C-alpha positions as CSV (number, residue, x, y, z in Angstrom):
1,M,74.9,89.5,109.8
2,I,75.8,86.9,107.2
3,R,73.8,87.1,104.0
4,K,73.6,85.1,100.8
5,H,74.7,86.8,97.7
6,S,74.9,85.7,94.1
7,A,77.0,86.7,91.1
8,T,77.6,85.5,87.5
9,L,81.1,84.3,87.0
10,H,82.2,83.1,83.6
11,G,78.5,82.8,82.6
12,H,77.5,80.7,85.6
13,R,75.5,81.9,88.6
14,T,77.2,81.2,91.9
15,S,76.3,82.1,95.4
16,F,78.4,83.0,98.4
17,S,77.8,84.0,102.0
18,L,79.4,87.1,103.5
19,E,78.9,89.4,106.5
20,D,77.6,92.8,105.6
21,A,80.9,94.5,106.6
22,F,82.8,92.4,104.0
23,M,80.3,93.1,101.3
24,D,80.3,96.8,102.1
25,E,84.1,96.8,101.8
26,L,84.1,94.9,98.5
27,R,81.6,97.5,97.1
28,A,84.0,100.3,98.3
29,I,87.0,98.6,96.7
30,A,85.2,98.1,93.4
31,G,84.2,101.8,93.5
32,E,87.7,102.9,94.3
33,R,89.0,100.8,91.4
34,G,86.3,102.1,89.0
35,M,85.0,98.7,88.3
36,A,81.7,96.8,88.7
37,L,81.4,94.6,91.9
38,A,80.8,91.6,89.7
39,A,84.1,92.3,87.9
40,L,86.0,92.5,91.2
41,I,84.4,89.2,92.4
42,T,85.4,87.6,89.1
43,E,89.0,88.8,89.5
44,I,89.2,87.4,93.0
45,D,87.7,84.1,91.9
46,E,90.2,83.8,89.1
47,T,93.2,84.3,91.4
48,R,92.0,82.3,94.4
49,D,93.5,79.0,95.6
50,P,91.4,76.3,94.0
51,T,91.0,74.6,97.3
52,A,89.4,77.7,98.9
53,N,85.8,78.5,98.6
54,L,84.7,81.8,97.1
55,S,83.4,83.3,100.4
56,S,86.8,82.7,102.1
57,A,88.7,84.1,99.2
58,L,86.6,87.3,99.3
59,R,87.1,87.7,103.0
60,L,90.9,87.2,102.6
61,Y,91.0,89.7,99.8
62,V,89.4,92.3,101.9
63,L,91.6,91.5,104.9
64,N,94.8,91.6,102.8
65,R,93.8,94.9,101.2
66,L,93.0,96.5,104.6
67,K,96.3,95.2,106.1
68,A,98.3,96.6,103.1
69,A,96.5,100.0,103.5
70,A,97.3,100.1,107.3
71,Q,101.0,99.6,106.5
72,R,101.3,102.5,104.2
73,P,102.7,105.7,105.8
């Protein structure tokens, strides 16, 4: 199910829509990295293509991370 979420990025509230599975994975990644979920979202936001929306950037980040993990021996 797609749900609306919100976060504060650079002092401004923003919202994004993500499926539960992507949100769960983002929480897991933040936990593995020992950082707050908001910090991870901010990091992704700062490095995303400016023409891409935040929801897409978050999904691509999760996908790329899972693909990289699958390629490790």
